[in-house]
C-alpha positions, 0 to 999 in steps of 0.5 A, a space after each residue: 294228475 293224470 288227466 292234467 298231464 294228458 290235457 297238457 300233452 294235447 295242448 302242446 300238440 295243438 300248439 305245435 301243429 302250426 309250427 310243424 306246418 310252417 316247417 314242412 312248408 319251408 322245406 317244400 319251398 326250399 326243395 321246389 326252389 332247388 328243383 326249379 333252379 336246376 331246370 332253369 340252369 339246364 335249359 335257359 342259360 342264354 334266355 331272358 326270363 321272369 318267374 314268380 310263384 305266390 301263395 294263393 291264400 296270402 299272396 306271399 312270394 315263394 319263388 322269385 327269379 328275375 321277378 321284376 324283369 320286364 318281358 314280353 307278355 304275349 297273350 298273357 296280357 289278356 289276363 289284365 284286359 279281361 279283369 279290367 273289362 269284367 270289373 269296369 263293365 260288369 260281368 252282365 254287360 251286353 254290347 248293342 248293335 242297332 238299326 235305323 231308318 231316316 225316311 218315310 215308307 210308301 208302297 213298299 219304298 223307303 224314301 231314305 236310308 237304312 243305318 246300322 250302328 256298331 257298338 263294338 260288339 266283338 261277337 256279331 255274326 251273320 245270323 244277327 244281320 239275318 234277324 235285322 233283315 227280317 225286321 225290315 221285311 216285316 215293315 213291308 220294304 221292298 226298295 230303298 231310294 238311299 243307301 245302306 249306311 254303316 256307323 262305326 264311329 263308336 271307335 276311332 279310325 285307327 283300325 290296325 293293331 300296333 306291331 302288325 307288319 305288312 306281311 301279317 295283315 291278312 292273317 286271322 290273328 291280325 284282324 283290323 278293328 272296327 266298332 261294326 264288324 262280324 265274324 264268320 262263326 262263333 269261333 270269333 275270328 273277328 273281321 275275317 272271311 273264310 275262303 274255301 277251295 275245292 278240287 273237282 275236275 282235273 285240269 280246271 280251276 278249283 272252286 273258290 267260295 267265301 263264307 259269308 259271301 261278300 260281293 265287295 271282296 274280289 277273288 282272283 282264282 289262279 288254282 289248278 285241279 290236279 290228280 287225286 292224291 297229289 300234293 296240295 300247293 294252295 296258297 290264300 292271301 290278301 293283296 296288301 291295302 285292299 280286300 282283293 283275295 288271291 288264291 293260287 296253287 294246285 288243289 287235288 281232286 275231291 279235296 278242300 283247302 280252307 283259310 280265314 283271311 282278315 279283311 281290309 275294311 271290316 265295316 264295308 264287309 259287314 255292310 256287304 253281308 247285311 246287304 246280301 241278307 236284305 236282298 235275300 228277303 226281297 229288298 232291292 239291292 242298294 249302294 253301301 256307305 259309311 256315316 253317322 246315324 242322324 239324330 232324326 233317324 228312327 230306331 228299328 231294331 237292336 241286337 244285344 250280345 251275350 253277357 260279357 262273362 260268357 264272351 270273356 270265356 271264349 276270349 281267354 279260352 281261345 285267346 282271340 286277339 281281335 276281341 282283346 283289342 275291341 274290349 280295350 277300345 270299348 273301355 276307352 269309349 265307356 270310361 273316357 268317351 274315346 274309342 281308341 287304343 290310347 284311351 282304353 289303355 289309360 282306362 286299364 292302367 287306372 284300373 290296375 293302379 286302383 287294384 294295387 298293381 304297380 303299373 310301372 311294371 306294365 307297358 302295353 300298346 294293345 289288348 291282345 299282346 301281339 306287339 313286341 313292344 309290350 313289357 310286363 314282369 312276372 311279379 306283377 302278373 302273379 299279383 294280378 292273379 292274386 288280386 282277382 280272387 276276391 272278385 265276384 266274377 273270379 270263378 268264371 275268370 278261372 273257368 275261362 282259363 285253359 285247363 291242362 290235359 283236358 280235351 276240347 278247345 273250350 276246356 283244355 284249349 291251348 293246354 289240351 296236350 300239355 302237363 297231363 295228370 297235373 291240375 293246372 289252369 293258366 293262360 298261354 302266350 306266344 309271339 316269335 321267340 316269346 313264350 308265357 304261361 301264367 295261372 294256378 297249379 295244385 301242389 301235391 299237398 292239395 294246396 293251389 299256388 299262383 305262378 307266372 313264367 315269362 321268357 323271350 329270346 328263345 331260339 327254340 320252343 320254351 314250352 318243354 322247360 315251362 311245363 317242367 317248371 310248373 311240374 316241379 312246383 306241383 311235385 314239391 309244394 
């Protein structure tokens, strides 16, 4: 009899465990709701916002404050573009850039043209052009009778992302998009040139250098070297509608200023840097042109990018706008045979619908989140973050998000100095007046939760309030 009573007690305890868990979960949810509402009402009385918190295992909505309200996503839009690219192209997908010739070689002279065809690689670097030039040197070419021709027809001729105003066109975050483009280094500031200004002898002009060097980018140097320790007033801009760079102001002796400037013609810039590499290999300089590779041309070389999974790591971690726009156009070309923003967006929207998202709550016209016309709801962004968890590439997607409080631009990135002591992996977003943070947070219970916080019409930084909301989710759940 005694054994039966003990067994009954054990059964009752086991049966009650789920009920106890549910009760505690509901209590935590209510406390979290109260605390988050208190933060919002204290700080965001006149702001527009959309906030959703979900259970990471079931996708159930645990908190909803204007969850269906359409807000500018800023760079949190990259979460959708990234997921679409990984799913539709595959995590092992590689972009290709190819070189060709269309003539015969006699006594070191190529009687024809050299071609380089862009395949929309967002990670092409000068070092890859160096490798191509080595191939031509091995062929024994010392001169060509034709031109160096760039084929950028993989994408359309609409180069400027939507929403970029004239005053922003020379900024590194507003790079123009071409299927044939390079970056100065592996930070992938796409279609930009690094401009360095160094002060030496007082009273002279500063020394201005371009990295990589390109002769088609003229520089107007209006700088003056002043005494060491004086204030630098150096300003570096690009003349609107041209590749002409203007450098002006005072540069102190023994100091250096640097800026990344978006070029006006990415294809010609790439060609120019390639030409410099060829000339350095002993091949006589040649004119530059754009055009399509003819069908009878002979392929000489090919350069493959790293796998998309590795590229996506930097795309999300460093929030590279140009990379997002190139991925968008690439999706349009691969799926709809049109390398345009409209085709790419159509492909991404189809992906979203097929994934179970309500695309009526997604409006966007670029792949970067720069446009102020973009609108999404936190309910849908959080649903996306729930849906991607069953993908084979999810672990790399998660790792590509900035991790709060962690040092390094490839670890903490934009969250390096935020929410230290909390386990948060999330994508940040910012354009004028608009802030976003969407990702995953670990509660004190040890369980992870999905959150999406979007806010606009902010006159001051919304970051402190956003971080406090995430902390309250972590503290109470």
